[in-house]
Structures are given as structure tokens and as C-alpha cells.
N, C-alpha and C positions, 0 to 999 in steps of 0.2 A: 562609555559603557561595555560590556562583556561582550564580546563574540557569540553570536543568539547560538551558532555551534560548538564551541564550546560551552557553552551552560548543559549540550544536551543533543548526543547523535541524531536524535530523530525528530529534532527541528530541521522544518524545510523551509519553512519563508513566514515572513513574521515583516507588518507592516499596517501605514497610515492609512486609515480612508475618509477622505479627506469634505465625504458630500452625499449624498442620498445613496445608497447603494446595496446589495441584494440582502441583508440582513434586516437596518433600516435604516428610516429619514433622516436619520442624524450620523456623524460623522462617530469613530473608535477607532477600533485597532483591529485584527482578528491577526491569531499565528494558524499556520498548520503544520501539521506532525504525521511522519509515517508511523501507521499505523495498524500492522500487519497481523500481529500475533493476540496471543489472549494476555499476554502484559501490558502492552500496547491498548487492549480493550479495557483492559482494569482500570489505569489511567487516568485512561478517559473520560471515566467516569467519576472520580475527583478533580477533575478539576476545574471544574464548576465552582465548587465548593472553594477554593482554595485562589479564587479570581473572588466568589465574593463577599471571602476577607478581606483580601487586600484593597478591593475596592472602597469597603467600608470602614476602616482606615486611614481612607482616603477624606472618606467625607461624601462618597459619591454614591449618596444612597437609592438617589432613582435610576444609576445606573443599568440596563437592562447588558441578560447575558443569551448566545445564538451557539450552537456546539449545532453540529452539522460530522458524521459521518458514512461517509465512502468507504472500497473496496480496502483502498491502501491506503488508506489518507481520514483527516481527521482535525475539521476545523474548531474555530471558536474563537465569535467575536462581543468583542463589549461597546456600549456607546461611552463616552468620555466626554469632558468638557474641551470645546475645543483648544484651548489655554494645556492640556494637558494629553496630547498623540500620543506625541514622549512616552510618557509615563505609564500609560495605558499599550505601550508595545511592552514595557519592562514589563507589569502585572501580568500580561500574556503570559510571555516568556518565565518567568522566575515563578509562575502559578506549574505553568506546566513542570515543573523540577521539584517545586515541593510535593506534588501530584505522583511522582516517580518515586522521589525519597519514603512516601506512606504505604503507595504497593509493596515496594521493595523493604517495610518494620525500621529505617532507617529515620533517626529522627528531619523536622523539618526547616529548613534555612527561614533565624530569624533577619527578613529585611524588612518587615514593618517602617526601619526610622531613614533605612537607602530610599525605599519609595518619595518617606513624606520632604526628604531634603530634594529630592529628585525636580517634586512637582513643585517647588515652592521655589525651585534655581527656570522652570521652562513658565511658570506665570508671568515669573518678576522678567524674563525676558518677551517678555509680548503684554504690553501691557494695553489697554484701550479692548485686545480684541474680543472677549467678551462683549462688552458693550457695542462696538461696533458691530455685530452680529447679531442685537438686539436692536440698536437704531434701523439695519436694513430688512428686521422682521416688522419693526413697528410701521414701518416705512410701504413695506410688500416691491424689496426690489432684489435684484437678482444680489446674493451677496456668495463669493468664492473664497475658496484660502486653497494653498500649497506651505509650503516647507519656508517661502521665503516672502510669502507677503499674503494681504486678503484685501479686497477687493467687493465695495458697491454700488450698487448700476451697471450700465456696461455701454459699450460704444462712447459714443459721445456722453453719454452722461454720469461716466466711470468715475471712483476716487478712486486711488490706491495707495494704502498703506505695507510700507516695507516695518516685518516685524522688528520692536526696538524700538521702534519710531514715539512720537504722542504726537497724534495728531492737531487734537486741541487737551488744551491744559483741563477740559470738564467733560461726562458724555450728555449733561447736560447741553452743550456749546454746538452739538453733532446741526443742527437744525440748522442756525444761522451759516456753520462753518461749509455743507453739506448741501444745502438748498437746492441747489441747480442739478444735484443727482440724481437719472432719472437711467430707465430700463428701452433701450431699443428690442425689436422683435427679434425670435428667439427660435431657431427652427432645428430640432435635433434631426439625426438621421442614423439608424439604427439595424439592421437584416444584416443575413449570412453574404448576403450578393445586391449588385449593385449597391450598395453604400456611392460609392464615389461619382458612380455619373447623378445617380438622382440626387448627391451635395449641388454640383457640377451647373444639372438645371436648375437647380430652387434659386441659386445666386445668380444664375444668370438670369434669369426671370429677374429678380431687384436689382440687381444691376439696369436693363431693362427699361425699369422704371421710375429709372436714374438716383436712384441710392446707392451712396455708398457701400459696398457690402462685402464686411469679412466673411475667411470659410476658412472650414479646415479639412482635409481629408485624408488620403494614406500620400496623395506627392508632395505635399505640403501645406504653406498656410498662406494663406493671399489676401490683400485687401483692394477692391477692384485688379487693378494692373501691378501691381506692386505687390512680388512674391517677397514675405520673410520669411521662408524656415522651408528650404529643402528636406524632401526623408519621410516617412511612416506617422505625422503627426493627429492619429485619432483618437487619444486619450488627452486626457486635464488639461497637457503642455500646448497642447494644439491650440483647444476652447479657450482657455485665460489669453491666450497668447493676442487671441478675435477677439471674445469681449475687453479685453485692457486695451486696443486703441479705438483712442479718443476720435478718428478718425470718420470708423465705423457707423452707416443709421441702419443696419439691417444685417441679421449674421446667422449661417450655416451652418454648422455643426456636427462634424461626421463623430461619429460616437460608439465607438470599437466594442468590442466584447470584454476584451484582452480589457483598457483601462477602467473600463468601470468596478472592472472585480476588480483590480490592484490597488487601484485609485478611490472609486465613486464616482460619483460625478464632480462635471467642474462645476452643473450652474445649479441653484433651487429652482429657479423657473425659465420655462421656457415657453412660449405662446402655443408651440404646435410641436409634434413629435410623429415618425413615421420606421414602424418594420418594413421592410422592405418585401422581405419570407425569410424562413428557416431552411436550412440545408447542412446537415452530417458535415461535423467538421469541430474541430479542436474537441474530441470529446478525450478523456481521463486530467484535465487541469480544472482546477479550482473546482473537486464535484460534478462537474459536469459531464455523464455518464449517454445521456439519453436527448435526441430532440424535445420533448418538453423541460428537462433540465435546460436548455439552452435555450427555447423561448421565456422561463422564466429571468434570467439572466438578463434577452433585451429590455425586456418591461421595463426592467428599469428605467426609463427613460418616461413611459407613463407618472415615473413618483416627482416629477420635473412641473409638470404642466401645475399651470391653472388653470384655476377653479371655472368651471368650462371650456375649458380649450382642449380639442378635444385631441385622440388618440389615429392615424388616420393608417389601416392596416386592408394586407393584400386580400380579399375577398378566395381568391385560386389557392390558396396555400390551409393546406388542412391543418395542418399545427397553427394558421392561428386565427382558423377558425374556431379549433379549442379554445384555445387563452381566453379568445375574446369570453367565452362564459366568463372566466375571474374573476374580470375586469369592472371596478368603477365607474371609471371614465369614460366622458363621450366618447363615443366612435362612430368612424365614417368611413364606407371601405373605394376600395376601389379591384377594376377586373381587367386583365388585358382580355378577359372577350365578352362575358355582359353576363358575369356572374348573379344571382338576382337577393343575394345580399346587396348589392349595388347598384342595385333596382329601387330610385325612390321614385312611389306613388302615393296615389290621393290621399290612401289606409296609411301613410306611411308614421313612426308615434311622431306625437308630436313635440315627443322629450328629447327625439335624434335631432341634433345640429340636421338641418338641408344643405347635404351635399356630399358628393360623390362623382366616379370618375368612372365608365366602362369604356368599351371599342362596342361598335352597334354598328352597321351592315359597311361597316372596314374605315369607320369614322370612329376617332377620338372625342370623345364628347364628356362639360364638366356640367355638375352640377348644379348651381349657386342661387339666389337671389330668387327663389323659387321657377326657377329656368332651366334648361336644357342649354347647355350651349356649344356648339358645336365647334371643334379645334383645327379639324383640318379631317385628310384623312390619312388613316397611317402608312400607305406605300411612301405617300411626298413626303414624308417626314424623314430629313435623310440619317438619324440616328438607327431607323426602320432597317436599313439596307433593301430596300423598296416591300417592306413588307414581314421577312425573311427572321430578321431579330427578333423572333420574339421576347428576350428578358426584358427589349430594349423595350418595347409595345408597350411591358409593363414598367418600366423605368418612369416612360413621361406620364402615365399616367399616373403615377405616386405622384411623384415632383408635381404637376399641373395640378391634385388637390390637396395634398402638402401644401406650395401659394398658397393658394386658394385661402385652407385655413390660417393661414400667415399672415393675409391680410394685401397681398398681392396686387393688381388690375388685371381685369380679365385681357386688355390686350395685348398686355405684358406678357402674361402666359401663354398667349394665342403666338408673339410673334417670334418666341425663344422654342417651343416644340416643334413650331415647320421647317426654324431653320437652324438649328444646333445639329452638328455633328460634318455639317460642308465642312468645315475648315477643319483642319486638324490638332491646329491649339485651340480645339472648343472639350476634344473628351482623351485627351492623348494616356494611348499607351490599351486604350476600353475600345476594343472593336476595331480596331483603323484597320483599312482594307487600304492597298496600294497597290500602285502595277508598279511594277522594279523590273525594268528588264524582260520582258516579256515575261516576269511572273506575277501571279497575285501573290501578294505578304499580307496573313490576315495577323494580328496584334495585340495580343491582352490579358488582364491581366487575370485566367480565368485558376484559383487554386485550390477548387472542391470539385468533388463528381459532378452536385449538378451546376455548379459555372461550366465546365471544362463540357458536360453535355448540352449546353446551349452551344456555346463555341463551336464544338463539331456540325452539331444540327448544324446551325445558319452557315459554318462554311462548304458545307458539306451543300447548299443550295447554289456558289460559284462554283461558274463551268471550270473543271479544271481536266488537263490528262494525267497527270497522278498527284497522289497529295500526300505533303510529310508533317510530319507531330515532332514539334521540340516540346519537349514533355521534363518536369519536375516540379524538385516541394519541399517545403521546411520539418529541420528537422526534428521539429514537437508536435511531429502527428507519430501515434503509431502504429504498427504494421498493419494494424486492419484498416489505419486510415490510408495508409500509403497503397496497401495496394489496391483499395475501393477506386484510386484516380487512377490507375492504372489498365486498372478492369473497367471502369466505363468511356478511358479512351480510346479504347480499343471497339468493345460494343458498338459504339458510338458511330462511328463508320471503320470498316478495316481502310489502315491507309497503306501505305506503299514502304513509308519509310517514315520510323520512331527514333528520333536522336533523345537519349535521356540525361538531361544535364545534369551535373555535380553544382551545385548552388554552397559554396565557400562561406561566405559571407552566414547563410542562414544552416547552417548544422545544428544550432541552439544544443552542441554537447553531440551529440554524432561525429562514430572516425569517419573519415570521409571512408564512400566508396562504399557505406554503409546502406542510406538515403536509395540510392540510386541500384543497390543489386537486390533492394525487393523489390521496387519498379521492378525491372528486369524478368524476376521471375514472374513475376503479377501477367504484367503482358503475357510470356513464354504459356504460362497458364491459361489465361482468352484466349490462346492459340493461335499470339501471332509469333510466324517462324525465324527462328533465332535472328536467318541471316538477315532478314529486314531489319533494326535492331544494332542501333548501333551508339555508342558514350563521347564524351564532350568531357571536359575537364571544369569546363565556368561554360557561365549563358551567353557569352562573345563569342567564344567556340565552338557552343552550340550553333548559335546566330551563324555562322561564319559556313558550318559542313552543310548546312540547311542550303544556304546561297548556294555552293557549290558542287551541289547531289542538285538542284533545282536544273530542269530544260523549258524552250521555252512552252508554256500554255499548263504548266504544273502551277498545283495550289500548296504555299509555306503555310501551315497553321504554329504560328509564332509563340508557347507561351513566355513573357516577360517578366520576371518579377524580380531582378536585382540589380539590373544591370540599365531601364527601358534609357537611360540619356542617352549611356554610348551605342543604341544596338539601334533608337533613331537617328542619332546622325551618320550613322554609317549609313542606315538609308534613304538618306537628303543627299546625301555624298551622291550616293549609287545614281538614283537619278539625276543627278545635278550632271555627271559627269559621262549622262547616259550609256552605263556600262550594261551588257549584255548578257543572258544567260550565258554561261558558260567561260567567260570572262575572267579571269585568275578574281579573288573578291581581296581585298584590299586587309589592315587589320583595322580592330575594330578600339 
């Protein structure tokens, strides 16, 4: 197939959506184009007409088309048969080219025969795919699809078929061949901040109950103590890795915005889901411009909920309270305070699930089975740093409620909230506080203004003589978002030193030094003295510079994003060798 950018320079991105997505419950294809002038806007007006013409020629009479136009981009999505998704990308691309030709007064290309031939080849390469999906739908089982294979069921009950294989001679034989296919409990975790911590908490709760548990997060994929993948696996690839493992008896799937928007949801059924919070981040991507837009993207997890399964929402989040008014799924609330929405009383609606999680009189309370259950004092829970880490109090409340929703026993929930975070292996890279050579070192993944503000407030509660911040960001945020991060950093507390780090592996198309320059300018504008700002070529160099600057009694707040394993290994080595602040710092 022709490279999309050879067809039209306006084409920005073409992709298949394999599951429920921002446009529809069904799979399809989406094309994103640059649209900044009158010609582009006129072309958008002809685009859907050309798509409808091509779809009719292929026999896709029930296809639905959605268009979305933002400031500089336009997107068009079309639903398509699951054995025709690659053909659907051709439809959207060729329809755009045809629309451009129509606007320019040129003859539209005749591509119908080519599309039909491509669709025939695609269907022949995936025999029984439509039948397998129908079988999964009939039995109410999870159906998951990617470019290589499809699966029915999940975990211990999964059945996986590589495209091109013929699992049975006839679709009617599925019942006999796959009668043992079934699903395991599945929880979906999304939100702006706290996703990985919440995922790890719920996974730990399932494990404490004795279930072999699989989970994916921004640090990899695990089945119990076995790490299957390393890196960011918050998209459909990580989710499919979990549900496709026959050892898994319960699954917790971190489901990030990017993966949902790029590929759709990996699963079509889940037993519970949570949106932890909504924070300004990733604006300008996939048509997302506002907090409300971001909330709409996160709400996709609700499309996978089984009938009657609730969505867990944060009652302390204004955007989520507004989103709740638009939802038709059952909603249960958690609060790091004692928000009225999360208070279940005798006159609560009988149609609402009788579950909630709140903090009252310093204790974390969970409502289930008609009663409030005391889970412990938040100041005694290691993850809260004696109550100073308010964001982790929210994570504990949300995780406890989600775990309850998907069936984790109460004793297992209580056991985890009262112990999780005591070991450095519980939540690596998230609010890790280490004593190192007379320094207090705080490491976290904080990656947006709200996350950094929470980290700074928590670090401010720690006793220290001087304070340092290691600051950096990926290049896929625009200048306004970068400036907001730096401004928040300085306004949260006045640091004695800020080291701005380059992230070479996360430049995302930006030239070296550009992101750092924007962060530095924003710090200066916020009032940071020029002499207090230093630069580092990468994360490890920044960490070493921070350690070299520190004196006994100082607090180092280290945002660690790209080289966590190397940074943790360095800190472990310093502690093991009884390194003292002021000594030379070894290589990272």
C-alpha cells in the first residue's frame, strides 16, 4: 500500500481502532489530517461523502462515520468489519485524496476495484475472525483483537487464535472445542495521576486474597512475581499480554489515554473501572483541548463495563463530578475527605450500588455489604507518609473501592492498605523516600502540574535544611504546558536549587535543548533566581549533580522518568557503601 504521506501531505496519522473507542463501541479506522486553511475546511466537508461512497461499494451499508474538527486538525472515523480494518484505513485515506481532488476541481481517482480486491485479500487472510467474535458475543466473553491475533475469554479461560489459523472446521464447532473458555475478573484503571499506584494496589489486594494476578502499568507487565515486559505497557499491548496469560486468575489493567485513543480498548468487557482524577496534560493531541475533552477520553473505560458493573469516580474532582451527569452506568464514589457524594445514608437511592470509600476522623472507611468497615488510620498507612501524602490517601481510597467492586475480600483489602509502601519494591518510582548519606531523597514520576504540586507539597512536610528539585518533561507537550509545569514547581515551594534535565529518549520530535529552554524561561518568569538554576544533559547526570550539591540535612526532590532503574541502582549502591553527602558521586 502507498505510504499515506505520499498520497497527501495533509495526512497526519492513520490507524486502526481494534476495540471500543472514543467514537463508537465497534472497531474501525480513523484518519487525522492537518486542517488550517479554507481549502482544508472545504475538503473536510466533502470527506464524509467520499467515505460513504466507498463504504457502500464494499457492502458496508451499516457503517457509521464520525468527524471531529479541532483548531488545526480534523479526524474522520468509520466503523468497519473486524476483518476489514486495514481496508478501512485505505477507505479513509483514499476518500481524503478524492475530497481534495473534488475541491480542486480535479477528477476523483477510480479506486473502487482496488478497495474491493484489498478487502477480499484481507478477509481471506483471517478466516473465521467474524465467527469467533460472534461466538464471544453470544457467550458474553471478552473478545480482544490486534493485528496479529484474536482471543476469546481471559486469563485461565483464554483461547487465542493467530490470524490465518483455522481453529475449527466450522463455526458451529466452537461450543464443543471451546466450552471451557471463560473470563477472570478484570479491573480497568485510568485517570491523569495515580494510575500506576492504584493498579499496583488493586493487584496487591487480589494477590493477598490468593489469586494469581496479572497487571500492566507504565513500568511493565507482571504475573505475580514474574515480570513479562519492561517499559511503558499502559496500552492495549500490555492489557492483551495480561489477559492472554493462562496463569492469570484476576487482571488489573492500567489503561492510559494514549493507548485508548490510538488503538481503542483492549477488552470489551470489564467487571469494574476507575477514573482516579482529571488533570491538565496532553492538550493538543487527538482533538483534546480542555479538561472536559480529557474526561471524555478517560470515560471510554465505562464502555467496557458489564451490565450493572459500576464506574468508580473521585468525588473530590470537579471535572469528574460534571462527567457523572452524562453517564448512564452505575457510579460509586471515593473521597480522600468526606465528600457528601460518597456518604451512603439510609435514604441513598436504592438503584445505586451500596459501595463507597471515604476518610472520616482520620480513618479510611469502606462501605460494602450494608455497613461501613474501618480499614485503619491513614497516618499509619505507609503509603501516606504519616498522612502528608494526600494524593496517596486518595489512591488508597480509590483502590480499596475498586477492589471491592471487582470482588476482592475485605480482609485482603485491609491487609494491603495497612502495609503497602513499607517495602521499596511495593511501588517503585512513586513517592519513594530514601535516607542516603545524610540526605532525604524523594523520587517520583510526577509528570504534570497537579502531580508535581502534590509531590512538592508532600516533600515540604519533610524536615530539611535546603531543597532541590530535578525537573524535566517529554517533548510532546506544547510550550504552554511546559511553562505551566515549571511555574507550578516554583510556586509550590521556593527551591534552593532547580536542575533542569534533558530527556534524550523522550524528545518526541523536539530539537535538543528546546524543552529545557522553555522550562528555564518559565522558572525565571515565576521568580526563580538565575543562579539557582542548573542544566543537565540527561536524567542520570541530573541525579548525580543533585547528589553532589547536597549537604547533610538537605531534601532532594527528584522527578525520575526515563532512567528509573539506573537511578534506583545508584541510590541502592550509595546506601550499601555508606556513602556520605560530600563524597564523590559514582557514575549512574
